N, CA, C and O atoms as CSV, one atom per row, in Angstrom:
chain,resi,resn,atom,element,x,y,z
A,1,UNK,N,N,-45.235,2.185,45.104
A,1,UNK,CA,C,-44.432,2.895,45.985
A,1,UNK,C,C,-42.979,2.675,46.177
A,1,UNK,O,O,-43.208,1.495,46.439
A,2,UNK,N,N,-41.843,2.740,46.270
A,2,UNK,CA,C,-41.432,2.048,46.795
A,2,UNK,C,C,-40.639,1.727,48.155
A,2,UNK,O,O,-41.507,1.854,49.019
A,3,UNK,N,N,-39.850,1.496,48.572
A,3,UNK,CA,C,-39.465,1.846,49.975
A,3,UNK,C,C,-38.672,3.320,50.358
A,3,UNK,O,O,-38.611,3.711,51.524
A,4,UNK,N,N,-38.232,3.879,49.517
A,4,UNK,CA,C,-37.797,5.065,49.916
A,4,UNK,C,C,-38.828,6.470,50.205
A,4,UNK,O,O,-38.576,7.588,50.653
A,5,UNK,N,N,-40.117,5.806,49.708
A,5,UNK,CA,C,-41.070,6.374,49.435
A,5,UNK,C,C,-41.726,6.817,50.430
A,5,UNK,O,O,-42.111,7.956,50.694
A,6,UNK,N,N,-41.938,4.838,51.525
A,6,UNK,CA,C,-42.606,5.744,52.470
A,6,UNK,C,C,-41.303,5.642,53.603
A,6,UNK,O,O,-40.091,5.438,53.667
A,7,UNK,N,N,-42.923,6.047,54.723
A,7,UNK,CA,C,-42.013,6.762,56.010
A,7,UNK,C,C,-41.610,6.039,57.020
A,7,UNK,O,O,-42.038,4.888,56.930
A,8,UNK,N,N,-41.033,6.209,57.850
A,8,UNK,CA,C,-40.411,4.837,58.271
A,8,UNK,C,C,-41.479,4.268,60.063
A,8,UNK,O,O,-41.980,4.856,61.021
A,9,UNK,N,N,-41.369,3.268,59.733
A,9,UNK,CA,C,-42.562,2.430,60.779
A,9,UNK,C,C,-42.685,2.759,61.846
A,9,UNK,O,O,-41.576,2.424,62.263
A,10,UNK,N,N,-43.608,3.534,63.401
A,10,UNK,CA,C,-43.531,3.681,63.939
A,10,UNK,C,C,-43.002,2.462,64.957
A,10,UNK,O,O,-43.579,1.444,64.574
A,11,UNK,N,N,-42.497,2.279,65.624
A,11,UNK,CA,C,-42.222,1.405,66.477
A,11,UNK,C,C,-43.709,0.922,67.471
A,11,UNK,O,O,-44.570,1.713,67.856
A,12,UNK,N,N,-43.687,-0.646,67.736
A,12,UNK,CA,C,-44.900,-1.036,68.323
A,12,UNK,C,C,-45.461,0.053,69.461
A,12,UNK,O,O,-46.320,0.929,69.354
A,13,UNK,N,N,-44.525,-0.405,70.738
A,13,UNK,CA,C,-43.819,0.703,71.680
A,13,UNK,C,C,-44.887,1.388,71.806
A,13,UNK,O,O,-45.939,0.930,72.250
A,14,UNK,N,N,-44.697,2.667,71.387
A,14,UNK,CA,C,-45.251,3.940,70.573
A,14,UNK,C,C,-47.177,3.887,70.463
A,14,UNK,O,O,-48.022,3.172,69.922
A,15,UNK,N,N,-47.151,4.888,71.177
A,15,UNK,CA,C,-49.033,4.788,71.400
A,15,UNK,C,C,-50.122,5.456,70.103
A,15,UNK,O,O,-50.709,6.524,70.274
A,16,UNK,N,N,-50.238,4.780,69.051
A,16,UNK,CA,C,-51.087,5.180,68.185
A,16,UNK,C,C,-51.061,6.602,68.288
A,16,UNK,O,O,-50.335,7.296,67.576
A,17,UNK,N,N,-51.987,7.146,69.329
A,17,UNK,CA,C,-52.010,8.737,69.399
A,17,UNK,C,C,-50.626,9.151,68.392
A,17,UNK,O,O,-50.703,9.022,67.170
A,18,UNK,N,N,-49.762,9.500,68.858
A,18,UNK,CA,C,-48.946,9.908,68.908
A,18,UNK,C,C,-47.926,9.328,67.393
A,18,UNK,O,O,-47.430,10.042,66.521
A,19,UNK,N,N,-47.881,7.968,67.509
A,19,UNK,CA,C,-46.948,7.148,66.240
A,19,UNK,C,C,-48.262,8.180,64.670
A,19,UNK,O,O,-47.572,8.828,63.883
A,20,UNK,N,N,-49.831,8.246,64.374
A,20,UNK,CA,C,-50.734,8.767,63.995
A,20,UNK,C,C,-50.531,10.179,63.785
A,20,UNK,O,O,-50.950,10.583,62.700
A,21,UNK,N,N,-50.017,11.001,64.511
A,21,UNK,CA,C,-49.956,12.312,64.513
A,21,UNK,C,C,-48.564,12.999,64.425
A,21,UNK,O,O,-48.407,14.171,64.084
A,22,UNK,N,N,-47.414,11.999,64.826
A,22,UNK,CA,C,-46.557,12.542,64.397
A,22,UNK,C,C,-46.159,12.876,62.183
A,22,UNK,O,O,-45.679,13.773,61.491
A,23,UNK,N,N,-46.415,12.281,62.094
A,23,UNK,CA,C,-45.886,12.054,59.844
A,23,UNK,C,C,-47.021,13.138,59.662
A,23,UNK,O,O,-46.928,13.530,58.499
A,24,UNK,N,N,-47.939,13.721,60.235
A,24,UNK,CA,C,-48.676,15.024,60.045
A,24,UNK,C,C,-48.071,16.097,60.234
A,24,UNK,O,O,-48.342,17.114,59.597
A,25,UNK,N,N,-47.043,16.030,61.252
A,25,UNK,CA,C,-45.980,17.532,61.217
A,25,UNK,C,C,-45.503,17.874,61.111
A,25,UNK,O,O,-44.652,17.483,61.910
A,26,UNK,N,N,-44.904,19.056,60.235
A,26,UNK,CA,C,-43.947,19.417,59.752
A,26,UNK,C,C,-42.701,19.389,60.683
A,26,UNK,O,O,-42.571,19.237,61.898
A,27,UNK,N,N,-41.681,19.628,59.474
A,27,UNK,CA,C,-40.230,19.608,60.550
A,27,UNK,C,C,-40.155,20.402,61.182
A,27,UNK,O,O,-39.658,19.843,62.160
A,28,UNK,N,N,-40.290,21.628,61.509
A,28,UNK,CA,C,-40.016,22.368,62.238
A,28,UNK,C,C,-40.789,21.653,63.821
A,28,UNK,O,O,-40.064,21.388,64.780
A,29,UNK,N,N,-42.114,21.450,63.861
A,29,UNK,CA,C,-42.659,21.011,64.710
A,29,UNK,C,C,-41.827,19.761,65.487
A,29,UNK,O,O,-41.437,19.653,66.650
A,30,UNK,N,N,-41.705,18.563,63.919
A,30,UNK,CA,C,-40.925,17.469,64.817
A,30,UNK,C,C,-39.418,18.066,65.122
A,30,UNK,O,O,-38.941,17.575,66.145
A,31,UNK,N,N,-38.739,18.825,64.591
A,31,UNK,CA,C,-37.569,19.131,65.578
A,31,UNK,C,C,-37.457,19.868,67.187
A,31,UNK,O,O,-36.498,19.682,67.937
A,32,UNK,N,N,-38.648,20.725,67.514
A,32,UNK,CA,C,-38.831,20.669,68.744
A,32,UNK,C,C,-39.683,19.577,70.037
A,32,UNK,O,O,-39.673,19.579,71.268
A,33,UNK,N,N,-40.568,18.465,68.671
A,33,UNK,CA,C,-40.313,17.305,69.727
A,33,UNK,C,C,-39.174,16.497,70.040
A,33,UNK,O,O,-39.018,15.797,71.041
A,34,UNK,N,N,-38.358,16.678,69.030
A,34,UNK,CA,C,-37.147,16.230,69.693
A,34,UNK,C,C,-36.131,16.584,71.132
A,34,UNK,O,O,-35.430,16.056,71.995
A,35,UNK,N,N,-36.706,18.000,70.593
A,35,UNK,CA,C,-35.743,18.748,71.428
A,35,UNK,C,C,-36.366,18.163,72.944
A,35,UNK,O,O,-35.831,17.752,73.973
A,36,UNK,N,N,-37.935,18.382,72.448
A,36,UNK,CA,C,-38.722,18.347,74.307
A,36,UNK,C,C,-37.716,16.832,74.410
A,36,UNK,O,O,-36.742,16.713,75.153
A,37,UNK,N,N,-38.119,16.018,73.692
A,37,UNK,CA,C,-38.362,14.512,74.444
A,37,UNK,C,C,-36.818,14.138,74.585
A,37,UNK,O,O,-36.629,12.922,74.629
A,38,UNK,N,N,-35.739,14.886,74.662
A,38,UNK,CA,C,-34.645,14.710,74.274
A,38,UNK,C,C,-33.973,15.485,76.388
A,38,UNK,O,O,-33.052,15.173,77.142
A,39,UNK,N,N,-35.542,16.894,76.472
A,39,UNK,CA,C,-34.588,17.456,77.455
A,39,UNK,C,C,-35.984,16.341,78.227
A,39,UNK,O,O,-35.944,16.538,79.442
A,40,UNK,N,N,-37.133,15.289,77.870
A,40,UNK,CA,C,-37.850,14.996,78.734
A,40,UNK,C,C,-37.003,13.454,79.308
A,40,UNK,O,O,-37.155,13.139,80.488
A,41,UNK,N,N,-36.249,12.686,78.505
A,41,UNK,CA,C,-35.462,12.724,79.044
A,41,UNK,C,C,-33.884,12.244,80.158
A,41,UNK,O,O,-33.473,11.238,80.737
A,42,UNK,N,N,-33.490,13.527,79.975
A,42,UNK,CA,C,-32.179,14.133,80.195
A,42,UNK,C,C,-33.320,15.069,81.702
A,42,UNK,O,O,-32.685,16.042,82.111
A,43,UNK,N,N,-34.310,14.955,82.235
A,43,UNK,CA,C,-35.060,15.381,82.896
A,43,UNK,C,C,-35.307,14.141,83.860
A,43,UNK,O,O,-35.440,14.176,85.084
A,44,UNK,N,N,-35.349,12.589,82.676
A,44,UNK,CA,C,-35.613,11.041,84.430
A,44,UNK,C,C,-34.920,11.113,84.354
A,44,UNK,O,O,-34.727,11.346,85.548
A,45,UNK,N,N,-33.213,11.193,83.616
A,45,UNK,CA,C,-32.666,10.896,84.827
A,45,UNK,C,C,-32.022,11.001,85.641
A,45,UNK,O,O,-31.296,10.158,86.168
A,46,UNK,N,N,-32.258,12.603,86.003
A,46,UNK,CA,C,-31.100,13.729,86.462
A,46,UNK,C,C,-30.550,13.141,87.125
A,46,UNK,O,O,-31.008,12.003,87.017
A,47,UNK,N,N,-29.164,13.160,88.387
A,47,UNK,CA,C,-28.787,12.293,89.291
A,47,UNK,C,C,-30.445,13.053,90.523
A,47,UNK,O,O,-31.227,13.989,90.356
A,48,UNK,N,N,-30.242,11.831,91.834
A,48,UNK,CA,C,-30.897,12.166,92.222
A,48,UNK,C,C,-30.135,13.422,93.879
A,48,UNK,O,O,-29.143,13.396,94.607
A,49,UNK,N,N,-31.183,14.180,93.740
A,49,UNK,CA,C,-30.162,15.540,94.613
A,49,UNK,C,C,-30.577,15.642,96.295
A,49,UNK,O,O,-31.677,16.017,96.702
A,50,UNK,N,N,-29.327,15.181,97.230
A,50,UNK,CA,C,-29.763,15.595,98.561
A,50,UNK,C,C,-31.134,15.768,99.578
A,50,UNK,O,O,-31.419,15.401,100.718
A,51,UNK,N,N,-32.053,16.813,98.108
A,51,UNK,CA,C,-33.274,17.853,99.260
A,51,UNK,C,C,-34.419,16.415,98.360
A,51,UNK,O,O,-35.469,16.038,98.880
A,52,UNK,N,N,-34.039,16.000,97.386
A,52,UNK,CA,C,-34.564,14.860,96.648
A,52,UNK,C,C,-35.212,13.315,98.193
A,52,UNK,O,O,-36.281,12.716,98.300
A,53,UNK,N,N,-34.361,13.277,98.752
A,53,UNK,CA,C,-34.641,11.921,99.684
A,53,UNK,C,C,-35.189,12.458,101.179
A,53,UNK,O,O,-34.851,13.466,101.798
A,54,UNK,N,N,-36.040,11.541,101.487
A,54,UNK,CA,C,-36.669,11.680,103.435
A,54,UNK,C,C,-35.657,12.470,103.606
A,54,UNK,O,O,-34.542,12.608,103.102
A,55,UNK,N,N,-36.636,13.247,104.898
A,55,UNK,CA,C,-35.433,13.839,106.506
A,55,UNK,C,C,-34.925,12.670,106.776
A,55,UNK,O,O,-35.491,11.579,106.709
A,56,UNK,N,N,-33.704,12.940,107.125
A,56,UNK,CA,C,-32.683,11.956,107.599
A,56,UNK,C,C,-32.162,10.597,107.252
A,56,UNK,O,O,-31.676,9.763,108.016
A,57,UNK,N,N,-32.391,10.513,105.698
A,57,UNK,CA,C,-31.956,9.748,104.653
A,57,UNK,C,C,-30.009,10.689,104.727
A,57,UNK,O,O,-29.637,11.827,105.016
A,58,UNK,N,N,-29.556,9.874,104.449
A,58,UNK,CA,C,-27.863,10.477,104.193
A,58,UNK,C,C,-27.383,9.554,103.114
A,58,UNK,O,O,-27.186,8.349,103.274
A,59,UNK,N,N,-27.226,10.164,102.100
A,59,UNK,CA,C,-26.230,9.280,100.911
A,59,UNK,C,C,-24.670,8.873,101.346
A,59,UNK,O,O,-23.765,9.504,101.893
A,60,UNK,N,N,-24.785,7.650,100.890
A,60,UNK,CA,C,-23.864,6.955,100.985
A,60,UNK,C,C,-22.611,7.099,99.804
A,60,UNK,O,O,-21.406,7.275,99.983
A,61,UNK,N,N,-23.400,6.950,98.515
A,61,UNK,CA,C,-23.166,6.507,97.551
A,61,UNK,C,C,-23.228,6.637,96.134
A,61,UNK,O,O,-22.555,5.618,96.290
A,62,UNK,N,N,-23.329,6.817,95.070
A,62,UNK,CA,C,-24.180,6.370,93.454
A,62,UNK,C,C,-23.689,4.579,93.742
A,62,UNK,O,O,-22.645,3.948,93.904
A,63,UNK,N,N,-25.214,4.297,93.674
A,63,UNK,CA,C,-25.035,2.364,93.366
A,63,UNK,C,C,-24.127,2.106,91.943
A,63,UNK,O,O,-23.988,2.989,91.097
A,64,UNK,N,N,-23.760,1.261,91.871
A,64,UNK,CA,C,-22.757,0.546,90.664
A,64,UNK,C,C,-23.341,0.821,89.581
A,64,UNK,O,O,-22.746,1.114,88.544
A,65,UNK,N,N,-25.038,0.729,89.763
A,65,UNK,CA,C,-25.410,0.580,88.051
A,65,UNK,C,C,-25.520,2.501,87.540
A,65,UNK,O,O,-25.781,2.879,86.398
A,66,UNK,N,N,-25.272,3.322,88.606
A,66,UNK,CA,C,-24.934,4.786,88.009
A,66,UNK,C,C,-26.492,5.006,87.669
A,66,UNK,O,O,-26.929,5.674,86.733
A,67,UNK,N,N,-27.119,4.411,88.480
A,67,UNK,CA,C,-28.823,4.659,87.798
A,67,UNK,C,C,-29.769,5.212,89.134
A,67,UNK,O,O,-30.960,5.525,89.142
A,68,UNK,N,N,-28.566,5.207,90.481
A,68,UNK,CA,C,-29.368,6.006,91.279
A,68,UNK,C,C,-28.263,6.104,92.794
A,68,UNK,O,O,-27.048,6.297,92.846
A,69,UNK,N,N,-29.221,5.894,93.855
A,69,UNK,CA,C,-28.275,7.118,94.865
A,69,UNK,C,C,-28.548,5.146,96.029
A,69,UNK,O,O,-29.553,4.478,96.268
A,70,UNK,N,N,-27.253,4.991,96.346
A,70,UNK,CA,C,-27.218,4.079,97.597
A,70,UNK,C,C,-27.194,5.750,99.417
A,70,UNK,O,O,-26.624,6.742,99.871
A,71,UNK,N,N,-28.276,4.802,99.585
A,71,UNK,CA,C,-28.995,6.013,101.406
A,71,UNK,C,C,-28.665,4.873,102.451
A,71,UNK,O,O,-28.725,3.654,102.291
A,72,UNK,N,N,-28.236,5.739,103.765
A,72,UNK,CA,C,-28.294,5.257,104.647
A,72,UNK,C,C,-29.342,6.011,105.722
A,72,UNK,O,O,-29.386,7.224,105.928
A,73,UNK,N,N,-30.233,4.905,106.399
A,73,UNK,CA,C,-31.669,4.956,106.935
A,73,UNK,C,C,-31.659,4.360,108.005
A,73,UNK,O,O,-31.308,3.212,108.278
A,74,UNK,N,N,-32.339,5.747,109.057
A,74,UNK,CA,C,-33.184,4.388,110.496
A,74,UNK,C,C,-34.360,4.724,110.714
A,74,UNK,O,O,-34.624,5.839,111.165
A,75,UNK,N,N,-35.457,3.652,110.383
A,75,UNK,CA,C,-36.537,3.873,109.903
A,75,UNK,C,C,-37.553,3.230,112.163
A,75,UNK,O,O,-37.148,2.769,113.230
A,76,UNK,N,N,-38.624,3.602,111.668
A,76,UNK,CA,C,-39.528,3.063,112.473
A,76,UNK,C,C,-40.495,1.748,112.845
A,76,UNK,O,O,-41.705,1.927,112.991
A,77,UNK,N,N,-40.225,1.143,112.912
A,77,UNK,CA,C,-41.018,-0.412,113.257
A,77,UNK,C,C,-42.943,0.036,112.926
A,77,UNK,O,O,-43.630,-0.551,112.090
A,78,UNK,N,N,-43.613,1.583,114.148
A,78,UNK,CA,C,-45.011,1.450,113.838
A,78,UNK,C,C,-45.195,1.088,115.223
A,78,UNK,O,O,-46.216,1.632,115.645
A,79,UNK,N,N,-44.460,0.198,116.340
A,79,UNK,CA,C,-44.478,-0.546,117.382
A,79,UNK,C,C,-44.680,0.748,118.043
A,79,UNK,O,O,-43.583,1.265,118.250
A,80,UNK,N,N,-45.651,1.469,118.453
A,80,UNK,CA,C,-45.998,2.306,119.753
A,80,UNK,C,C,-45.504,2.004,121.525
A,80,UNK,O,O,-45.804,2.681,122.509
A,81,UNK,N,N,-44.840,1.015,121.468
A,81,UNK,CA,C,-43.800,0.273,122.579
A,81,UNK,C,C,-42.729,0.311,122.465
A,81,UNK,O,O,-41.928,0.078,123.370
A,82,UNK,N,N,-42.430,0.637,121.231
A,82,UNK,CA,C,-40.828,-0.089,120.859
A,82,UNK,C,C,-40.301,1.191,121.451
A,82,UNK,O,O,-40.885,2.210,121.819
A,83,UNK,N,N,-38.633,0.741,121.432
A,83,UNK,CA,C,-37.715,2.147,121.695
A,83,UNK,C,C,-38.062,2.898,120.465
A,83,UNK,O,O,-37.832,4.072,120.758
A,84,UNK,N,N,-38.451,2.851,119.360
A,84,UNK,CA,C,-37.513,3.373,117.770
A,84,UNK,C,C,-38.807,4.929,118.330
A,84,UNK,O,O,-38.547,6.131,118.260
A,85,UNK,N,N,-40.605,4.045,119.022
A,85,UNK,CA,C,-41.104,5.190,119.075
A,85,UNK,C,C,-40.844,6.359,120.400
A,85,UNK,O,O,-41.779,7.151,120.521
A,86,UNK,N,N,-39.517,6.567,121.532
A,86,UNK,CA,C,-39.100,7.043,121.790
A,86,UNK,C,C,-38.486,9.050,121.525
A,86,UNK,O,O,-37.321,9.325,121.236
A,87,UNK,N,N,-39.081,9.626,121.630
A,87,UNK,CA,C,-38.093,10.720,120.800
A,87,UNK,C,C,-36.654,10.912,121.432
A,87,UNK,O,O,-36.235,10.658,122.561
A,88,UNK,N,N,-36.040,11.451,120.308
A,88,UNK,CA,C,-34.526,11.307,120.111
A,88,UNK,C,C,-34.149,10.443,119.456
A,88,UNK,O,O,-33.236,10.535,118.636
A,89,UNK,N,N,-35.058,9.048,119.815
A,89,UNK,CA,C,-34.437,7.606,119.457
A,89,UNK,C,C,-34.406,7.508,117.898
A,89,UNK,O,O,-35.459,7.675,117.283
A,90,UNK,N,N,-32.913,7.170,117.048
A,90,UNK,CA,C,-32.669,7.281,115.795
A,90,UNK,C,C,-33.763,6.115,115.399
A,90,UNK,O,O,-33.047,5.332,114.774
A,91,UNK,N,N,-34.699,5.716,115.402
A,91,UNK,CA,C,-34.833,4.257,115.054
A,91,UNK,C,C,-33.713,2.749,114.557
A,91,UNK,O,O,-32.563,2.466,114.893
A,92,UNK,N,N,-34.784,1.997,113.566
A,92,UNK,CA,C,-33.475,0.719,113.755
A,92,UNK,C,C,-32.875,0.944,112.705
A,92,UNK,O,O,-33.264,1.513,111.686
A,93,UNK,N,N,-31.950,0.509,112.945
A,93,UNK,CA,C,-31.054,0.813,111.749
A,93,UNK,C,C,-29.460,0.751,111.691
A,93,UNK,O,O,-29.118,-0.106,112.506
A,94,UNK,N,N,-28.474,1.242,111.136
A,94,UNK,CA,C,-28.874,2.227,109.738
A,94,UNK,C,C,-28.861,0.474,108.389
A,94,UNK,O,O,-27.972,-0.371,108.290
A,95,UNK,N,N,-30.157,0.556,107.644
A,95,UNK,CA,C,-30.536,0.273,106.487
A,95,UNK,C,C,-29.980,1.092,105.295
A,95,UNK,O,O,-29.632,2.267,105.179
A,96,UNK,N,N,-30.031,-0.001,104.424
A,96,UNK,CA,C,-29.246,0.377,102.762
A,96,UNK,C,C,-30.499,0.317,102.203
A,96,UNK,O,O,-31.243,-0.642,102.408
A,97,UNK,N,N,-30.847,1.395,101.410
A,97,UNK,CA,C,-31.875,1.995,100.322
A,97,UNK,C,C,-31.354,2.438,98.645
A,97,UNK,O,O,-30.431,3.248,98.559
A,98,UNK,N,N,-31.574,2.242,98.192
A,98,UNK,CA,C,-31.166,2.434,97.211
A,98,UNK,C,C,-32.359,3.399,96.314
A,98,UNK,O,O,-33.415,2.907,95.918
A,99,UNK,N,N,-31.946,4.931,96.073
A,99,UNK,CA,C,-33.175,5.899,95.152
A,99,UNK,C,C,-32.774,6.251,94.373
A,99,UNK,O,O,-31.752,6.918,94.212
A,100,UNK,N,N,-33.960,5.636,93.287
A,100,UNK,CA,C,-33.728,5.764,91.582
A,100,UNK,C,C,-35.011,6.571,91.488
A,100,UNK,O,O,-35.818,7.026,92.298
A,101,UNK,N,N,-34.850,6.561,90.010
A,101,UNK,CA,C,-35.773,7.511,89.039
A,101,UNK,C,C,-36.276,6.728,87.948
A,101,UNK,O,O,-35.672,6.305,86.961
A,102,UNK,N,N,-38.149,6.530,88.469
A,102,UNK,CA,C,-38.822,5.862,87.347
A,102,UNK,C,C,-39.521,6.489,86.632
A,102,UNK,O,O,-40.601,6.998,86.932
A,103,UNK,N,N,-38.904,6.520,85.478
A,103,UNK,CA,C,-40.301,7.524,84.467
A,103,UNK,C,C,-40.163,8.328,85.389
A,103,UNK,O,O,-41.068,8.210,86.215
A,104,UNK,N,N,-39.092,9.466,85.740
A,104,UNK,CA,C,-39.347,10.606,86.708
A,104,UNK,C,C,-39.892,10.406,88.014
A,104,UNK,O,O,-39.532,11.277,88.806
A,105,UNK,N,N,-40.773,9.388,88.563
A,105,UNK,CA,C,-40.905,9.079,89.694
A,105,UNK,C,C,-39.874,8.432,90.744
A,105,UNK,O,O,-39.435,7.283,90.795
A,106,UNK,N,N,-39.654,9.446,91.493
A,106,UNK,CA,C,-38.741,9.246,92.644
A,106,UNK,C,C,-38.905,7.653,93.252
A,106,UNK,O,O,-40.063,7.720,93.663
A,107,UNK,N,N,-38.401,6.126,93.588
A,107,UNK,CA,C,-38.268,5.157,94.288
A,107,UNK,C,C,-37.468,4.820,94.940
A,107,UNK,O,O,-36.516,5.588,95.077
A,108,UNK,N,N,-37.459,3.907,95.443
A,108,UNK,CA,C,-36.567,3.538,96.036
A,108,UNK,C,C,-37.042,1.910,97.104
A,108,UNK,O,O,-38.088,1.659,97.702
A,109,UNK,N,N,-35.963,1.220,96.983
A,109,UNK,CA,C,-35.571,-0.340,97.259
A,109,UNK,C,C,-34.820,-0.327,97.925
A,109,UNK,O,O,-33.751,0.283,97.902
A,110,UNK,N,N,-35.550,-1.492,99.170
A,110,UNK,CA,C,-34.156,-1.996,100.577
A,110,UNK,C,C,-32.905,-2.952,99.650
A,110,UNK,O,O,-33.075,-3.668,98.663
A,111,UNK,N,N,-31.981,-2.719,100.201
A,111,UNK,CA,C,-31.086,-3.328,100.060
A,111,UNK,C,C,-30.487,-4.102,100.708
A,111,UNK,O,O,-30.012,-5.152,100.277
A,112,UNK,N,N,-30.414,-3.660,101.946
A,112,UNK,CA,C,-29.364,-4.643,103.528
A,112,UNK,C,C,-29.342,-3.503,104.391
A,112,UNK,O,O,-29.164,-2.289,104.292
A,113,UNK,N,N,-29.689,-4.683,105.621
A,113,UNK,CA,C,-28.667,-4.072,106.734
A,113,UNK,C,C,-27.739,-3.846,106.523
A,113,UNK,O,O,-26.996,-4.608,105.905
A,114,UNK,N,N,-27.263,-2.220,107.133
A,114,UNK,CA,C,-25.422,-1.798,107.040
A,114,UNK,C,C,-24.863,-2.664,108.183
A,114,UNK,O,O,-23.658,-2.653,108.433
């Protein structure tokens, strides 16, 4: 068998059940799978919408990586005797967080005090 007759090798990162199943599919099914994968990648990389953020979080900018949104937030510390526990108190902060998507899941990381 020559190399032109061999099917392409699946990447090692691809789960075996997918790597074994894809070569068995017809051209139309493979094209449908490609369209779906492309849509899924775009969905996972979609921008952070203000409606996705916690209540009270104020978007201030996109991060320099272009992969998330920088947000100012006030937080409560959980101490019932602290001023932040009082009704109407904004809480501690503002603090800067970066919200981003990781495999479609919205996550945040602390950046620093504003």
